[in-house]
N, C-alpha and C positions, 0 to 999 in steps of 0.2 A: 359198401353196404352198411347202413346205419344200425348198429346193435346196441345202442345206448339203452340204459334201463327203461327209458320212457318209450322205447319203440314197441310197437304192437303190428308188425308187419303181417300181411296177408301173403301166403304162398300158394300158387296154383301148380299142382302136379302135372307134368307133361310126360306122357308114357306110350302114346300111341301114334302112328302114322297120321291119323286124322287130326291129332292135336297140332301137329306141325302145319297142316293145310289151314286150320283155323288161325293160327298165330301168323302165318303169312297173309292171310286175308286182313287180319288187323293191321299189319304194317303197310300193306298196299293201300288201304283205305284211309290210313291215318286215325283209325278208331283207337282210343286208349285201351291198354291192356286191362284185365280185370283185377290184377294183383300187383303188388310192388316187387314180387319176386317170383321167378318161375323155377320150380324144381325139375331138372333135367334128370330123368331115370335111364342113365346110360345102358344099364343092364337090360332094360325093356326095349330101347331102340335096337340093340343088338340081336335081341330075341326076334324082332321082325325083320332082320336081315342087315347086312353091312351097308347096302344102299340107304336104308332108313337112317342108320347112324350117321353116315355121311351127310345126308340132308340136314339132320339135326345139328350137326357141328357147323355146317356152312351157315344155317340160319342163325346160329348164336351171335355172329358178328353184327348182324342187323338188330337183333333183339337186346343186346347189351347196352345200346344207345338209349333204350327206353325203360329198361328195369335191370334188376340184378339177376343173375343166373347162378342158381345153387346146383351143383352137379354131384350125383352119387352114383356109384356102381355097386349096387345093393348085393350082399352076400345072400346065398340061397337059404341059409338058416334063418334069416330075418326078413323073408319075403321076396328074394331076388328072382328075377324071371329065368335065370340060367345059372348052371353050376359052374360059375367062373372060379378059377383058381386065384391066388393072391397075385401072381405075376400078371394075369390079364386085367384084373381090377386096377392094379398099379398102372398099367399102361393107359387104361381108359381115363383115369383121374389126372394123370400127368398131361395127357393130350388136352383134356378140358381146361387145365390151367393155361396151357399154351394158346389155347383158343380164346381165352379171355373170361373164364369162369369168375364170378364175384365171390364165390364161397364154395367149399366142398363139404360133403357129409360122408364120414366113415363111421361105421359101427363101433361102439366102445370095445367090443371083443376084438376088433381088427386094428386098433390104434397101435399096437406094438408092432404087428407084421408089416403095417404100412407107414412106420414111423418116419421113413424118408419122404414120403408124400406129405405128411404133416409138416415136416421141417421145411420143405420147399415151399408150401403154401404160406407159412408163417414168415419166411424170409422175404416174401413178396407183399406182405401185409394183407393176405387173404384169410378170412375167418374160417375156422374149422369147426363144423358141427360133429359133435359125438353123439351118435344115436343108439337107442335101445328100444327094442320092440317085444311086446308080449302080446300075441293074438289070442291068448286063452284067458287072461284075467288080469287083475291088478295086484301086482306082487306087494308084499309087505314093505312098510317104510323103509327098514333096514336094507332091503335089497335095493330099492330105488336109490337110497343114499349111497350105497356102495357103487352103483353105476355113475352117479355124479362125481364121486371122489375118483373113480378111475378116469373119468372124462378130464377132470382137472389135472391128474397126474400125467395123462397123455397129451397135454398141451392144448386142449380144446378151448374154443372161445365160447361155445354154447353146448350145453347138454340137453339133448332132445329125448323125451320120454313119450313113447306112444303105446298105449296099453288098453286092453279092453275094459270097459267101464259099464257094469250092470246094476249099479246101485248108487244111491246118493251117498252112502257111506265112503264108497270107493272114491267118488268124486271128491268129497270133503278131504280125503287123504291126500289127494293130489294137490289140492289147494294149499294144504298145510306146508307143502314143499317151499312155497314161496315166501314164507316167514322165517326162513333158516339162515339168511345171509351168506350165500354161497359165493365163492370167487369167480364164478362163471355165470353168464346168463342162462336162464332155463326156458326151454320150449317144451310144453306138456300138452297132451291131447288124449282124448278117449276115443275108442272104437266101440261098436256094439250099440244097445239100445239107448244108452245115455251119451252117446258120441256127439250128437249136434249140440246138446246142452253143455256138454263139457267144453267144447270148443270156445263157446261164448263166455262161460264162467272162467275158464283158465286164462283167457285173453284179458279179462278184467282183473284177474289176479296178478297178472304180470308176464304172461307168456310172450317171449320175444318174437317167435315165429309161429304162425297160425295157419294150418293147412286146409286148403279146400281143393275143389277140382275144377279143371278147365272145361271139359266136355262130358265126362262121365266119372263117377267115383272109382277109385281103385282101393278104397277101404270102407267099411260100413261105418256110418255116422258122419260122413263129410257134408259140408255144405258146398254149393257152387261158389267158387272163389269171389266173384263179384258181389254176391249177396252177403257172404261172410265179411268182406271188406266193409259193406255198408253198415252192417249190423255193429261191428267193432267200433266203427266210428261214432255210433250212437250210445254206447254203453260206457 
């Protein structure tokens, strides 16, 4: 996965059995995928049953020839679909690495408890995204800075910040993060009433991973991935 400073990759979140059907149709028809990266929500697949999870992992081998697969097993505190413990999340992430994941996402709060997964990914040259989510508002700058610094200390390649944005002032605060010269790449996005605007503005500011949806949104303020990819190419 190209995560150079000039990259502005579009990510389509895959979290429902119907998403897998749509992706299989793309592969079978030869139609191009709508995004450079697919985010596999392993917790959501498992929420729909072990058979859905198995189908997703079987499909990964075909998909990885056409795009990068970013796998995450989200903790419940930051939007996960199941109350998975650390051991269960470790197993899911390690399975995804063995299946050919091109990157993994681990919450900043979980970097220490899943340090062995981080180490395994880095030993294979696989990028680690350290994510932070706030579904209620935009935290002050010092708290966002702390999350980025913890991501750096935990060995991440990218620090991802997904927060609720309800004002232009909050959006401008996120833009200012890209002027700080961090030793990691930054991915930032807003949810809420200013979510769609934020994803374009922050992509222009330098957000390396920019999230949309494949079939239906799983967060307020998302664009369809194909449309987001087209708009980012124009700005």
